[in-house]
N, CA, C and O of each residue as an XYZ file, in Angstrom:
592
protein
N      15.341      6.624      5.169
C      14.730      6.133      6.369
C      13.346      6.773      6.508
O      13.166      7.966      6.265
N      12.385      5.956      6.900
C      11.021      6.443      7.086
C      10.696      6.527      8.567
O      11.252      5.796      9.386
N       9.793      7.425      8.890
C       9.355      7.583     10.262
C       7.846      7.493     10.314
O       7.149      8.206      9.592
N       7.342      6.621     11.165
C       5.918      6.499     11.383
C       5.676      6.186     12.842
O       6.466      5.485     13.475
N       4.593      6.702     13.371
C       4.298      6.473     14.783
C       2.789      6.372     14.977
O       2.013      7.082     14.339
N       2.401      5.484     15.860
C       1.021      5.373     16.283
C       0.977      5.475     17.792
O       1.717      4.764     18.473
N       0.139      6.328     18.332
C       0.047      6.532     19.775
C      -1.405      6.323     20.198
O      -2.311      6.989     19.698
N      -1.609      5.397     21.118
C      -2.949      5.159     21.644
C      -3.147      6.003     22.890
O      -2.459      5.814     23.893
N      -4.086      6.932     22.826
C      -4.414      7.824     23.939
C      -5.794      7.483     24.475
O      -6.536      6.733     23.839
N      -6.145      8.015     25.620
C      -7.477      7.793     26.178
C      -8.565      8.264     25.212
O      -9.638      7.664     25.142
N      -8.290      9.336     24.470
C      -9.278      9.899     23.550
C      -9.226      9.299     22.153
O     -10.020      9.691     21.298
N      -8.323      8.366     21.892
C      -8.263      7.743     20.579
C      -6.845      7.463     20.132
O      -5.915      7.459     20.939
N      -6.688      7.232     18.856
C      -5.425      6.846     18.241
C      -4.903      7.993     17.391
O      -5.649      8.582     16.608
N      -3.621      8.309     17.543
C      -2.966      9.322     16.721
C      -1.916      8.605     15.888
O      -1.102      7.855     16.427
N      -1.926      8.830     14.579
C      -0.927      8.220     13.702
C      -0.343      9.292     12.799
O      -1.058     10.165     12.307
N       0.968      9.214     12.587
C       1.654     10.206     11.763
C       2.810      9.531     11.028
O       3.376      8.548     11.508
N       3.150     10.069      9.867
C       4.273      9.542      9.084
C       4.932     10.679      8.329
O       4.309     11.694      8.020
N       6.209     10.480      8.042
C       6.900     11.456      7.205
C       6.508     11.203      5.749
O       5.793     10.244      5.455
N       6.966     12.045      4.857
C       6.644     11.868      3.434
C       7.896     11.948      2.559
O       7.790     12.055      1.337
N       9.064     11.897      3.166
C      10.299     12.053      2.405
C      10.749     10.718      1.807
O      10.724      9.685      2.476
N      11.149     10.756      0.568
C      11.779      9.607     -0.074
C      13.153     10.046     -0.535
O      13.381     11.230     -0.786
N      14.061      9.106     -0.646
C      15.437      9.447     -0.985
C      16.002      8.395     -1.927
O      16.027      7.208     -1.604
N      16.452      8.837     -3.087
C      17.088      7.947     -4.047
C      18.517      8.412     -4.305
O      19.018      8.305     -5.425
N      19.153      8.915     -3.290
C      20.512      9.421     -3.420
C      20.596     10.834     -2.881
O      19.583     11.446     -2.541
N      21.801     11.339     -2.807
C      22.045     12.653     -2.218
C      21.266     13.753     -2.920
O      20.738     14.649     -2.263
N      21.187     13.701     -4.235
C      20.542     14.766     -5.006
C      19.103     14.454     -5.397
O      18.473     15.254     -6.089
N      18.569     13.316     -4.974
C      17.237     12.920     -5.421
C      16.304     12.731     -4.242
O      15.970     11.603     -3.879
N      15.893     13.810     -3.659
C      14.961     13.780     -2.533
C      13.588     14.227     -3.036
O      13.470     15.248     -3.714
N      12.581     13.475     -2.707
C      11.220     13.805     -3.137
C      10.278     13.514     -1.971
O      10.719     13.078     -0.907
N       9.004     13.751     -2.168
C       8.017     13.415     -1.144
C       6.964     12.490     -1.747
O       6.645     12.559     -2.934
N       6.441     11.631     -0.892
C       5.395     10.709     -1.295
C       4.623     10.312     -0.053
O       5.221     10.103      1.002
N       3.323     10.207     -0.154
C       2.470      9.884      0.992
C       2.774      8.481      1.511
O       2.809      7.518      0.745
N       2.995      8.378      2.822
C       3.236      7.104      3.483
C       2.169      6.800      4.527
O       2.270      5.804      5.244
N       1.155      7.643      4.619
C       0.034      7.453      5.520
C      -1.222      7.332      4.652
O      -1.556      8.242      3.893
N      -1.896      6.214      4.775
C      -3.035      5.915      3.901
C      -4.279      5.669      4.756
O      -4.250      4.876      5.697
N      -5.364      6.354      4.421
C      -6.603      6.280      5.199
C      -7.674      5.569      4.373
O      -7.916      5.899      3.213
N      -8.304      4.586      5.008
C      -9.446      3.882      4.427
C     -10.590      4.083      5.411
O     -10.501      3.672      6.567
N     -11.665      4.718      4.950
C     -12.702      5.142      5.890
C     -14.101      4.945      5.327
O     -14.370      5.223      4.158
N     -14.974      4.461      6.185
C     -16.403      4.475      5.973
C     -16.921      5.327      7.129
O     -17.092      4.812      8.234
N     -17.176      6.623      6.902
C     -17.448      7.559      8.001
C     -18.494      7.051      8.993
O     -19.595      6.639      8.626
N     -18.099      7.100     10.263
C     -18.985      6.663     11.336
C     -19.032      5.173     11.550
O     -19.533      4.716     12.578
N     -18.522      4.396     10.603
C     -18.590      2.940     10.686
C     -17.227      2.324     11.004
O     -17.104      1.505     11.916
N     -16.211      2.723     10.248
C     -14.868      2.177     10.460
C     -13.829      3.092      9.839
O     -14.096      3.826      8.888
N     -12.644      3.022     10.406
C     -11.526      3.832      9.934
C     -10.264      3.008     10.099
O      -9.979      2.524     11.195
N      -9.509      2.842      9.035
C      -8.222      2.151      9.079
C      -7.159      3.096      8.544
O      -7.376      3.787      7.549
N      -6.009      3.124      9.205
C      -4.870      3.916      8.759
C      -3.687      2.971      8.621
O      -3.422      2.161      9.510
N      -2.980      3.080      7.505
C      -1.788      2.262      7.273
C      -0.607      3.199      7.068
O      -0.634      4.064      6.193
N       0.440      3.018      7.889
C       1.695      3.734      7.724
C       2.654      2.783      7.013
O       2.731      1.607      7.368
N       3.385      3.278      6.013
C       4.273      2.415      5.251
C       5.716      2.874      5.333
O       6.000      4.062      5.480
N       6.625      1.909      5.237
C       8.056      2.178      5.196
C       8.716      1.067      4.386
O       8.175     -0.031      4.257
N       9.873      1.365      3.850
C      10.601      0.374      3.065
C      10.602      0.748      1.605
O      10.455      1.917      1.249
N      10.768     -0.253      0.761
C      10.808     -0.045     -0.678
C       9.475      0.548     -1.139
O       8.422     -0.068     -0.977
N       9.535      1.743     -1.709
C       8.324      2.475     -2.082
C       7.483      1.723     -3.113
O       6.255      1.745     -3.032
N       8.114      1.062     -4.072
C       7.329      0.341     -5.085
C       6.564     -0.820     -4.457
O       5.445     -1.124     -4.872
N       7.158     -1.466     -3.464
C       6.497     -2.591     -2.798
C       5.336     -2.094     -1.944
O       4.229     -2.627     -2.025
N       5.587     -1.077     -1.127
C       4.524     -0.603     -0.238
C       3.379      0.013     -1.030
O       2.214     -0.177     -0.680
N       3.695      0.748     -2.090
C       2.633      1.350     -2.892
C       1.841      0.289     -3.656
O       0.634      0.438     -3.848
N       2.509     -0.775     -4.092
C       1.783     -1.878     -4.735
C       0.827     -2.534     -3.754
O      -0.318     -2.823     -4.100
N       1.289     -2.771     -2.533
C       0.428     -3.392     -1.520
C      -0.764     -2.495     -1.194
O      -1.894     -2.976     -1.108
N      -0.524     -1.201     -1.014
C      -1.613     -0.262     -0.727
C      -2.588     -0.206     -1.912
O      -3.799     -0.111     -1.714
N      -2.068     -0.265     -3.126
C      -2.939     -0.273     -4.309
C      -3.811     -1.522     -4.338
O      -4.989     -1.441     -4.687
N      -3.250     -2.678     -3.975
C      -4.051     -3.904     -3.893
C      -5.176     -3.739     -2.871
O      -6.311     -4.144     -3.122
N      -4.860     -3.144     -1.717
C      -5.863     -2.943     -0.673
C      -6.948     -1.988     -1.172
O      -8.137     -2.242     -0.981
N      -6.539     -0.891     -1.810
C      -7.503      0.093     -2.319
C      -8.393     -0.519     -3.404
O      -9.605     -0.303     -3.409
N      -7.796     -1.277     -4.315
C      -8.594     -1.911     -5.378
C      -9.572     -2.921     -4.799
O     -10.692     -3.048     -5.294
N      -9.164     -3.644     -3.753
C     -10.065     -4.620     -3.125
C     -11.254     -3.922     -2.478
O     -12.357     -4.468     -2.474
N     -11.050     -2.716     -1.926
C     -12.176     -2.002     -1.315
C     -13.184     -1.559     -2.371
O     -14.341     -1.279     -2.061
N     -12.730     -1.499     -3.623
C     -13.614     -1.134     -4.728
C     -14.089     -2.366     -5.496
O     -14.755     -2.233     -6.523
N     -13.752     -3.574     -5.007
C     -14.182     -4.815     -5.631
C     -13.516     -5.101     -6.966
O     -14.101     -5.778     -7.811
N     -12.296     -4.595     -7.174
C     -11.661     -4.704     -8.485
C     -10.700     -5.874     -8.656
O     -10.356     -6.197     -9.793
N     -10.246     -6.531     -7.576
C      -9.201     -7.529     -7.788
C      -9.420     -8.873     -7.099
O      -8.537     -9.729     -7.145
N     -10.542     -9.075     -6.480
C     -10.836    -10.373     -5.879
C     -10.151    -10.639     -4.553
O     -10.362    -11.698     -3.961
N      -9.334     -9.706     -4.065
C      -8.715     -9.879     -2.758
C      -9.717     -9.484     -1.675
O     -10.683     -8.776     -1.959
N      -9.498     -9.934     -0.431
C     -10.411     -9.566      0.662
C     -10.496     -8.057      0.837
O      -9.506     -7.343      0.675
N     -11.682     -7.587      1.165
C     -11.966     -6.162      1.287
C     -11.719     -5.707      2.723
O     -12.379     -6.181      3.647
N     -10.771     -4.788      2.912
C     -10.450     -4.260      4.228
C     -11.679     -3.684      4.913
O     -11.827     -3.811      6.128
N     -12.551     -3.058      4.156
C     -13.727     -2.417      4.735
C     -14.783     -3.417      5.214
O     -15.770     -3.026      5.837
N     -14.579     -4.690      4.929
C     -15.494     -5.723      5.405
C     -14.893     -6.541      6.537
O     -15.503     -7.509      6.991
N     -13.691     -6.162      7.004
C     -13.044     -6.883      8.103
C     -13.926     -6.820      9.343
O     -14.447     -5.761      9.692
N     -14.089     -7.962     10.003
C     -14.936     -8.015     11.197
C     -14.154     -7.801     12.483
O     -14.741     -7.726     13.562
N     -12.829     -7.703     12.375
C     -11.989     -7.460     13.551
C     -10.678     -6.824     13.086
O     -10.350     -6.860     11.900
N      -9.937     -6.248     14.020
C      -8.624     -5.706     13.674
C      -7.677     -6.831     13.281
O      -6.808     -6.642     12.430
N      -7.836     -7.997     13.892
C      -7.023     -9.151     13.499
C      -7.251     -9.473     12.021
O      -6.301     -9.669     11.264
N      -8.523     -9.523     11.624
C      -8.829     -9.808     10.223
C      -8.296     -8.702      9.316
O      -7.820     -8.989      8.217
N      -8.365     -7.455      9.749
C      -7.812     -6.341      8.965
C      -6.301     -6.520      8.788
O      -5.771     -6.309      7.697
N      -5.613     -6.909      9.861
C      -4.167     -7.132      9.772
C      -3.852     -8.277      8.819
O      -2.862     -8.211      8.091
N      -4.666     -9.317      8.805
C      -4.469    -10.441      7.877
C      -4.661     -9.974      6.427
O      -3.949    -10.429      5.531
N      -5.604     -9.082      6.199
C      -5.845     -8.558      4.851
C      -4.644     -7.738      4.378
O      -4.224     -7.863      3.228
N      -4.096     -6.910      5.249
C      -2.917     -6.119      4.898
C      -1.730     -7.050      4.621
O      -0.992     -6.854      3.656
N      -1.555     -8.061      5.473
C      -0.480     -9.031      5.260
C      -0.640     -9.781      3.952
O       0.343    -10.044      3.258
N      -1.867    -10.125      3.614
C      -2.107    -10.831      2.350
C      -1.742     -9.949      1.158
O      -1.213    -10.443      0.163
N      -2.019     -8.654      1.250
C      -1.653     -7.742      0.161
C      -0.135     -7.726     -0.030
O       0.349     -7.736     -1.162
N       0.616     -7.701      1.075
C       2.085     -7.751      0.967
C       2.550     -9.073      0.371
O       3.459     -9.091     -0.460
N       1.940    -10.177      0.785
C       2.311    -11.481      0.210
C       1.979    -11.540     -1.277
O       2.721    -12.142     -2.053
N       0.885    -10.926     -1.675
C       0.517    -10.899     -3.094
C       1.576    -10.160     -3.905
O       1.964    -10.611     -4.983
N       2.041     -9.027     -3.391
C       3.101     -8.283     -4.081
C       4.364     -9.134     -4.148
O       5.047     -9.141     -5.173
N       4.685     -9.850     -3.075
C       5.870    -10.707     -3.081
C       5.738    -11.794     -4.144
O       6.691    -12.071     -4.873
N       4.560    -12.409     -4.232
C       4.330    -13.438     -5.244
C       4.475    -12.866     -6.655
O       5.032    -13.517     -7.538
N       3.977    -11.655     -6.862
C       4.012    -11.033     -8.188
C       5.396    -10.509     -8.560
O       5.822    -10.651     -9.706
N       6.104     -9.901     -7.598
C       7.318     -9.160     -7.929
C       8.585     -9.624     -7.223
O       9.679     -9.189     -7.583
N       8.463    -10.492     -6.231
C       9.613    -10.892     -5.425
C      10.765    -11.465     -6.232
O      11.914    -11.069     -6.041
N      10.468    -12.398     -7.136
C      11.529    -13.032     -7.925
C      12.217    -12.029     -8.842
O      13.439    -12.052     -8.988
N      11.430    -11.148     -9.462
C      12.027    -10.143    -10.356
C      12.923     -9.191     -9.582
O      14.013     -8.851    -10.042
N      12.476     -8.761     -8.422
C      13.304     -7.875     -7.604
C      14.586     -8.575     -7.174
O      15.666     -7.985     -7.214
N      14.463     -9.835     -6.762
C      15.643    -10.599     -6.336
C      16.645    -10.752     -7.476
O      17.853    -10.665     -7.257
N      16.148    -10.979     -8.698
C      17.047    -11.135     -9.848
C      17.817     -9.856    -10.144
O      18.876     -9.897    -10.771
N      17.289     -8.721     -9.695
C      17.956     -7.432     -9.871
C      18.783     -7.037     -8.642
O      19.363     -5.951     -8.599
N      18.831     -7.920     -7.656
C      19.590     -7.636     -6.448
C      18.888     -6.676     -5.497
O      19.533     -6.056     -4.652
N      17.568     -6.551     -5.631
C      16.795     -5.647     -4.778
C      16.096     -6.467     -3.705
O      15.347     -7.396     -4.005
N      16.349     -6.112     -2.452
C      15.747     -6.815     -1.327
C      14.264     -6.463     -1.204
O      13.877     -5.305     -1.360
N      13.443     -7.470     -0.924
C      12.017     -7.239     -0.682
C      11.892     -6.719      0.737
O      11.931     -7.493      1.693
N      11.739     -5.403      0.878
C      11.772     -4.750      2.179
C      10.556     -3.832      2.310
O      10.456     -2.816      1.623
N       9.639     -4.200      3.196
C       8.449     -3.378      3.408
C       7.933     -3.591      4.820
O       7.910     -4.714      5.324
N       7.522     -2.503      5.447
C       6.910     -2.556      6.778
C       5.643     -1.720      6.757
O       5.566     -0.694      6.081
N       4.653     -2.176      7.509
C       3.406     -1.436      7.605
C       2.914     -1.455      9.038
O       3.019     -2.470      9.727
N       2.378     -0.335      9.483
C       1.713     -0.249     10.780
C       0.232      0.003     10.482
O      -0.120      0.950      9.779
N      -0.616     -0.852     11.023
C      -2.064     -0.736     10.833
C      -2.709     -0.303     12.137
O      -2.437     -0.872     13.195
N      -3.554      0.694     12.057
C      -4.342      1.113     13.207
C      -5.741      1.435     12.744
O      -5.972      1.655     11.555
N      -6.656      1.463     13.654
C      -8.006      1.823     13.260
C      -9.032      1.397     14.274
O      -8.719      1.026     15.405
N     -10.273      1.464     13.828
C     -11.391      1.156     14.716
C     -12.623      0.836     13.881
O     -12.861      1.413     12.819
N     -13.391     -0.105     14.408
C     -14.720     -0.381     13.862
C     -15.732      0.198     14.826
O     -15.443      0.330     16.016
N     -16.905      0.544     14.345
C     -17.887      1.188     15.220
C     -18.437      0.247     16.271
O     -18.769      0.691     17.370
N     -18.545     -1.026     15.976
C     -19.095     -1.988     16.919
C     -18.063     -3.075     17.169
O     -17.968     -4.021     16.387
N     -17.279     -2.961     18.255
C     -16.297     -3.996     18.527
C     -16.986     -5.315     18.858
O     -18.092     -5.313     19.399
N     -16.345     -6.444     18.538
C     -16.930     -7.737     18.892
C     -17.174     -7.827     20.394
O     -16.363     -7.339     21.181
N     -18.272     -8.438     20.796
C     -18.647     -8.526     22.206
C     -18.021     -9.728     22.890
O     -18.375    -10.026     24.031
N     -17.107    -10.429     22.239
C     -16.564    -11.669     22.785
C     -15.464    -11.454     23.806
O     -15.099    -12.406     24.495
N     -14.918    -10.263     23.940
C     -13.807    -10.042     24.855
C     -14.176     -9.018     25.915
O     -14.557     -7.890     25.602
N     -14.059     -9.423     27.169
C     -14.318     -8.474     28.249
C     -13.070     -7.661     28.570
O     -13.149     -6.695     29.328
N     -11.917     -8.032     28.010
C     -10.672     -7.314     28.271
C     -10.500     -6.113     27.364
O      -9.649     -5.262     27.625
N     -11.282     -6.024     26.310
C     -11.145     -4.931     25.346
C     -11.574     -3.615     25.994
O     -12.678     -3.529     26.530
N     -10.724     -2.591     25.954
C     -11.106     -1.312     26.561
C     -12.202     -0.635     25.756
O     -12.348     -0.876     24.558
N     -12.959      0.201     26.416
C     -13.949      0.985     25.689
C     -13.214      2.027     24.865
O     -12.176      2.538     25.285
N     -13.739      2.337     23.717
C     -13.085      3.286     22.819
C     -14.037      4.413     22.491
O     -15.253      4.222     22.470
N     -13.484      5.595     22.233
C     -14.340      6.725     21.871
C     -14.943      6.519     20.488
O     -14.479      5.659     19.739
N     -15.961      7.286     20.137
C     -16.560      7.179     18.810
C     -15.538      7.453     17.716
O     -14.557      8.166     17.925
N     -15.783      6.883     16.565
C     -14.893      7.083     15.429
C     -14.999      8.518     14.944
O     -16.094      9.014     14.678
N     -13.866      9.177     14.833
C     -13.840     10.517     14.259
C     -12.481     10.751     13.629
O     -11.514     10.040     13.906
N     -12.429     11.740     12.794
C     -11.200     12.061     12.084
C     -10.988     13.561     12.238
O     -11.886     14.351     11.946
N      -9.815     13.951     12.690
C      -9.567     15.371     12.913
C      -9.488     16.129     11.593
O      -9.257     15.532     10.542
N      -9.676     17.421     11.649
C      -9.596     18.259     10.452
C      -8.215     18.210      9.836
O      -8.083     18.306      8.616
N      -7.187     18.063     10.645
C      -5.821     18.028     10.109
C      -5.581     16.760      9.316
O      -4.789     16.776      8.375
N      -6.237     15.661      9.662
C      -5.994     14.415      8.954
C      -6.681     14.383      7.590
O      -6.445     13.460      6.810
N      -7.507     15.349      7.294
C      -8.246     15.324      6.035
C      -7.340     15.489      4.830
O      -7.784     15.276      3.701
N      -6.082     15.862      5.035
C      -5.168     15.974      3.890
C      -4.691     14.602      3.445
O      -4.197     14.460      2.326
N      -4.824     13.590      4.291
C      -4.451     12.241      3.888
C      -5.579     11.675      3.036
O      -6.753     11.949      3.288
N      -5.232     10.906      2.054
C      -6.273     10.306      1.205
C      -6.006      8.834      1.022
O      -4.978      8.312      1.453
N      -6.932      8.183      0.387
C      -6.803      6.738      0.165
C      -5.697      6.415     -0.785
O      -5.457      5.243     -1.077
């Protein structure tokens, strides 16, 4: 079981995830489930993952490769809204399903993956008057242990 949480506070967004993986009673390991994509001062996206580790890591790898222009998928760092960012993350999961879903099903493995996306762009779209004002983009010193 994975644990991830995102909390929206007046001063910003806090996101945290566990790192434990379990492949049986005697096979406990750790693996990063919190992934940070950042253009300092411009935008910051955090993805928390849960579910089948091979599926979530494949999806995160697709997102990371797209930010480097390596696979032709939409680039998360060019998203113009959080909605568009969520669509990019969803597309990465669908891509993994297209690539691996049938093979996993033939082995009796359920395609099971969940992701929580949070983040901020430096200049929110001016089209919504309901959008709350947000503090400047920053990353705490403790979060620096998370990597892409």
